[in-house]
N, C-alpha and C positions, 0 to 999 in steps of 0.2 A: 237563689239566682229565677229570672228569667227567661223562659224557652221557648224562645220562637221557629215552631219548622212552616218555613217556608219551602215553596217547589217548583221549581223552573219549567213550565209546560205547556204545549203550543195546544191551541182549541178556534174558536169561533167568533166573532162577536156578533151583532146587529146593531150594526156603527150606520150605514148609508141606506140609503133604499138602494134594491140592484140584485143582493145575496145576501148571505152572510159574510165575513171578510175574515181572512186565515190572519191569525197574532196570536202572539204570544203572549203569557202573565204569569206571576206568583198568585199560586193557590187559586187560577182562574183563568179562561179567556185573558184575562187584558191589562193591566198593571198589575197592582198586588194590595197586600192590607194597609192601614197603618200601623205601624209597628207602636209603642212609647215607652219610657223607661224614665225615672228615677234619676238624679242626677246620686251621685253613692250606691247605684244597682249593678248590681252583674248580672249580664247580660251572655246569653249563649247564640245562637244560630248556627238552627241544623237547617242546614239547604243540602239537596236532592237539586239535580241537572235532570230532565228530564228527557231534554229538549236532542237531536240526535243531531249538536252540534257542540263546544263546548265553550264555556260562556264563565262571569266572573258576578259576584255581586260585588260591590264597589259605597259602602258609608258613606255621603257625602259630604262632606260639612265637620264628622265626627271624627276627637283627641282620644286616639285609643292604637295596639301593638302595629304596628308594619306588617306582620304576618296575621291579619284579621284585616289588614286596612277592603283586600278585593278590588286589586289595579291587579295587570294584566300575571303578575310571579301570580298568580292564585286563581292561575285555571281551571274549572272544574268539569274533569271531563263527561261524557253521554255514560249517568249509569249513575256517576260517580256523587257524593256525597263532602260537605267543609261542614267541620263544628268551629268558628272561631269563635271567643273567647275573651270578654272587658270588660273592666267596672268601667259605667258610665262619669265624669270628671271634667262637667260641663258643666256650665248655665243652663237654662231652661233655653228649647231652640227647638226650630221650623226646620227640620235636617229631610236628609231622605236618603235613596240609593235606588242603583244604577246598578244594568253591568258597564264592563269595563276592557274587556277582550283587546289585545293592541292590534291595531290599524279594519278593526268589527265591529267600535264601540258604536256608533252614528245607529250600523243599520238595527243590534239588535237594541238597544232605544228605540229606536222606530218600529220595529214592529211587535211595542205591550209591552215592555222588561221594564219596571217601574214603581217607587212606591213612595210614601211618605216616612219620615221617624220623623217622631214627638219624642220633645225631650220635656221634667218639669222639674221644675226648684222647690222648694221653702218659697225663697222670692219673687214668682212668679204668684203660686199658690198665695200671698196674699193680701196681694192685689184683684183693686174689683174692674179687673177683665174679665168678658166674657167669651166662658169656659166651658161650659155645656158643650164636648162634640158633638157634631150635627148636628143640634138644632142652632145655635146661637156662636160657634166658632166651627170657621166649616175649612178643612182640602179642598182647594181647588187646584186641581194640576193641567194646566195650559199644556196646548202644543198642537200644530199644525201637522196635516198629513192629505197625500191625495189619493182617491179611488178613482177607480178605472167601472165601465159601466155597468158591470157585475158588482160592487160593494168591494174590488178587491184594492188591496195597499201596491201602490206605483211607485219605487222607486225613481226621481225627474233626476233628469241634470242636477249635476250639482255647483255647476258655475263656481263662480267665488266664492260659496257662502259656505255649501250644505242645499242637504234638498228643503227646498220652499213649498211648502204643500199648500192648498188649496180651499182648505174646509180647514174650520177651531175644534177641538176637540174643552172640553172640559172632564178632565175623570172620565174617560173614556167616551166619552155621549158628544157627542152631534147634535148642536141646536139645544142645548142644556136652558131649564129655570131652577130658581131654585124659591121654597118656598117660606119668607121670612116671617118669622110667629115674635121674634125682638124690637126693642126701637133702637137696641147699637148688635151690630151683630162682626163679630172678627172671622175677619180671610186669611184664609194662610196660602198662600198664588205662589206658587211653583210654575219657574218658566225650564217648563218640560222638555221642549223644543229642541232638536240638534243642531238648528242653523237659526232660526227669527228668536230677530229679539222683535216685545209688544210695550208700547208707551199707554201704561192702563190710563184710563179714565173713567169719568161717566156721562152719557147721553145726554142729564141735563148738565154737565159740567159743573156741581156739589164738586163740594169741601170732601177730603177726608181725612181721616189722622192714618199717619202711618206711626205705629210703635211698635216695629220690630226686625230685625233683615237676616241675614244668614247666619251670623250663629246668637242673637238673640235678640234684647230688649234695649230698644233706644231709650238715653238717662229722659227725654219728654218729649211727649208725640207731638211729632212735625206736620203739620195744617197743608193739605193740597191737593192739586187736582189733574193732574197728571204724574205719573212716576215711570224711569223707563224699569223694565227687566228683562236681564238680555241673560244668555243659556246656562242654566244653570242656580241659578242667583233666587232667593225665597223673597218674600215679601212680606208685613202682619199688616193689617191696616181695618184699620174699624169703622163699620158707616153707618149713619143717623139712618132712620129709615122714619114715612108717619104713616097712618093707618091708607091699607087701599092703595096704596099707592105702588107704583110699579116703572124699574129706572134699567137701564141695559150697563151693565162692566162691556168697555167697547177697549181695543189698541185704535192709537189715534198716529196720525205721520208722525214719524222721529225724526230727528236728527245728530242721524250717531259722527258724520264727520265726512263720510262720500261724498263721491262727486260719479259727474259724468255718467252711465249706467248706473253704478254700481246702488245706487238706494234703490230704483225699482226692480229689479236682479235680485235685491238681501231685501224686499219687502219691506224695506221703512219707509214706506211711500201709502199705503196702504191701510186703509180703516177696515177694523172687523170687530163684529155682536162677540164679544166671547161668552155674557151669563146673564140672560133676564129674574129680575128678585123682583116678583111680588111680594110685595106684605101684605099680610091676613085685616079680615077689619078689626078685628085688638090682638093689641101688641102688649106683649110683658113689660113693664117697666123697667127699666136700666140707669145699672148707677152711672152720675158722669166721671169718664173719663178720668184717671188722677194726673197730679200735672206733673209728677216724678213717679217714672217706673225703673229707675234702676239705677246703679253706679255703678259705672264701668271704670275700671285701672287703664288712666294716661299712658301709655309705655312712650317714651321718651330717646330723641337719639344720644343722649346724654350715658345710655344704657345697654348702648349694641356694641358689640365686640366689632364688629364685621359690616360692610356693606356689601352688596353682587350686585351687578351688572346682568340687566334680560335685554334683548334686541329681538325685538318680534318683527318675523319677517321670511319668507317665500313658505310659509310651511316652515321655518323650522326658529329655532331660538336662539339664541350668539353663532349663529350660519352653522349649526349640526342638526340635523336630522336626529328624530327619538334612532338610537340604539339600544337594547335591550340588555348587552355587551360591555354596555358603559355607564359606570358612573357619571354622573353631571358634577355632585357638589358634592360635601362634605362638612356636617353641622357637629358643630358642639352640644350635647346634652344642658340644658339649664343656664343658654344662653338665650341672647333680644341679638336681632340680625334688621336693619334696613334693608328691603330689596328694593331694587329701582329698575320698573318695569315701563320699555320703549316699547311704541308701533313703528318703528319709521318706515310700513310698508303702507301700499293703497285701499288696504280693504280691514273690517270688523274684523276688530282676537278683543276675547274677552282673557281675562288670567286667574286659574284655580290653584292655588296652594292645598295639596294635601294633609291630615295631621291635625293641624292647626289651624283658628280662627285670626287675621289679623288684621291693622287700623292703619287706616289710610292718611297718611297725616298731608300729603299735598298729592294735589291733580294740575300736574304743569306747573307746581311754582307756591296754587292755590291755598289755601286749607282748603280738603271738603265740604259740601253742604250739607245742610242737618242730618238730611236722610241718608247721610255713607257717615255718617260719622261714627257708623255702633261697629260693631265686629263683625265684621266680612269674612271672606273664604273664594269672593267671588268678584272681581272688578273688571269693566269694560272698558279700553283703552281705544280713544278713536283711531286714524292717522296721523299720524303726526304728532300721538301725543305723548305722555311719558305718568307716571304714576311712583311717589314714597310713598313703600309698605313697609311696616316694624309690623317684626313676629319674633312670639316668644314660644324657642324648646324646649319641652320639658319634659320630663317622665320616665320615657322610652326610648330604650335606644336599641339597633342591631348591627354588627355589623359584618350580616349574611344577607336583609333581605331591604327594598330602597320603596322610598315615597312617590310623588311623583306630581310636579306641577306640569299647565299643559294649559292651554287655547279650550276655551266649553265651548267653542263653536266644533259640533264634535267629527265633523271630517278633517278641517285645518288638525283636531287631534291626530286624527287615524294617516293624515299623508305625515305626520313628522313635527308636531310644535310643539315636542314633548320631550322635557326629561323627565330625572330623577336620581335624588338625595338619601345619605343614607345621617341618620343619628346617630353619635359615636358619644362612648364616658370621655373625659379626654386622657389623652393618653393610647386611644386604642387602638387596633390596628383596623384599614377594611377585611371585608375575605369573602369579598360579595363572585362568589360562582352563578354566572349567567345560566337559567333554563339552560337544558342542551332540547328538551322535550314541552311543551306548553299543558299538554291532556295530563296532566299527574292529580295527584287524592284517590 
């Protein structure tokens, strides 16, 4: 068993000119360590909260028991510890962890809590992919913040979307650069912003290869010059560089399907440098990417036992705000379901489901583009659009503890765009008791 000792703590980080920023972090002043585990491996987290308020840690993208999920039902009071355990049983993928306290998630993530959780398996390890962590396999946790003249974090007006910052950080660093030492470099990019989406591309418009998304490797590499990443989503890209060249990873203006003032207030019109890549004079040779990456088992609608519909509007799902006392859906274990998710709102929303990775069957009736054809746990849905998702619920049942589904634009989640579901054995009855005091453990 791998045991990870994690401590939520307050600290000070030198990020921008003006002064040391008061931040929160895991095992340090901002963000947290990259955790790593192999498929089949048992893991335990020993998580201690030394902050002055209760928080949680949610393992975003992880298939695990509901009691270990780290959502709003697993609050850890100041000075208390939490010890979730599970066995990793899913493909190699770039996952992450972040707090999930009901009504306060945006603020806790904005202050700096979060980190990557990378899963490995034999299939990924057998491929000739860049995998020397920190050398040619690099995590990029991308976030936007706003700072005052003294270097302190500012919680800006939320408007429609949530906080849109004017300073881009990568791994907690402003104006970052990366020294490139190999011909091919794998960038594991996480949009850990609370509201801002990014349309990633390079300053010279070069093509890059998308090899993986939220739930793991794609079937084949997908060539691209731009890729949209909304809050909570991850993407693995591979870039080829020549000796001594420099290029910037940028975010370009994006079409989120918004109109009026919303593209401006959501940051969709912005161009921003993310990180500068600086190639060494001599680069380590890299083999070409394999043409086949992964055999993805396709889930088909004839397998689906149930179809559920979800309407996202006005920070509500199906007209209801999140209520910790209400179970919204009950699912039977070892069944496949299709979820039709519609954004009938005028603002941007995406949709994240806990415990499972899903496949996108269609976007407004059209099959997804190749880069969205793998396993996903978070999907963007423009205003006036709908997606059909298919997912299989396996292994874990719990009549007392729910999982969540919600918009991952965290202000929307905090305002009520979230629901909860139980996974039950056939014939099992819910036995859910709403928490009477969230500060437990």
